[in-house]
N, C-alpha and C positions, 0 to 999 in steps of 0.2 A: 681413667676410671674415677668416678665421683666418690668422695668420702661421705660419711654419714651426715655431716652437717649440710653439705651441698645437696645431698639427696633429700633431706628434710625440707630445705628451702624450696627445692624444685617441686616437691609434693604440695607444699603450702601454696605456692604460686598457682599450681594446677587447680587446687581446691577453690581458691579465691576466684580464679578465672571462670570455672564452671558455675559456681553459685552466683557470681556477678552477672553472668550471662542471663540467668533467669530473672534477676533483679532488673536488669536493663530492659528486658522485654516487658516486664510488668509495668515499669515506669513509663515506657513508651505508650502502652495502652492507656494508662491512667491520664497522661497528658492529652491524648486524643479524646478520651471520654470527657475530660473537663471542657475541651474546646466544643465538643458536640453539645454538652449541657448548656453552655452559653448560647450557642446558635439556636437551639430548640426554644430556650426561654425568649430570645429575641423574636423568633418566628411566631411563638404563641401570642406575644404582645401585638405583633403586627397583624395577626389574624383577628384578634379582638378589636383592634382599631379600625379595621377595614370594613366598609359596608359592602355587602355582596359576598360572593364566595371567592376568596383568593386561591384559586386552584394551584398555582405554582407554589405558594407557601405551604399549602397542605401536603402536596406531593414531596416537596423537599423535606418537610418535617418527618414524613413517613420514612423516607430513605435514610435520614440521619438517625432515626430511632433504630432501624434495622442494623445499621452499622454500629451504633452504640452497644446493642445487645451482643453482637458478634465480638466486639472488642472486649466486653466484660467477660464473656465466656472464655476467650483466649487468655485474659489476665488471670482468671480463676484457675485455668488449667496450668499456667506457668507457676502460679503460687503453689499448687498441688505438687508439681514436680520439684520445686524448691524444698518443700517440706519433706518429701520422700528422700531427696538428696541429703538433707540435714540428718534425717533419721539413719540413713546409711552410714553417716559419719559418727553416729552415736549421740547426736544432739536431739534430745527428746522433748524439750520445751520450746514451743513456737510462739509464745505470746508476742515477742518482738516482731516476728514476721507479720502477724496479724495487725499489729499497731502501725508498722511502717507501710505495709501494703493493705490498707483498709479499703478494700474494694466494695464493701457493703455500704459505704457512704455515698456511692454513686447511684443516683435514682433519676428516672425521667418521669 
């Protein structure tokens, strides 16, 4: 049987694991959104340089934009879950969450 200190440690590990899972998902989305932002900037420059209509670049840009907005929605949803989880633990101030996971800075 676990004593109180072992139980407290086990609970803290579980809390960190769950909240860390949300953070990991958000960070994964953020990294992919950064990669897509760079790719879209490159494609935009390529389209501007090219004479004629670069159909492939335009189609790829459209696909990347769709993926970007899907990733952003997923990241926003995970951040919402993280905030709900924190509130369930009694943490009511979330300024740090919004600073660390600043999803609003991502724009296409």
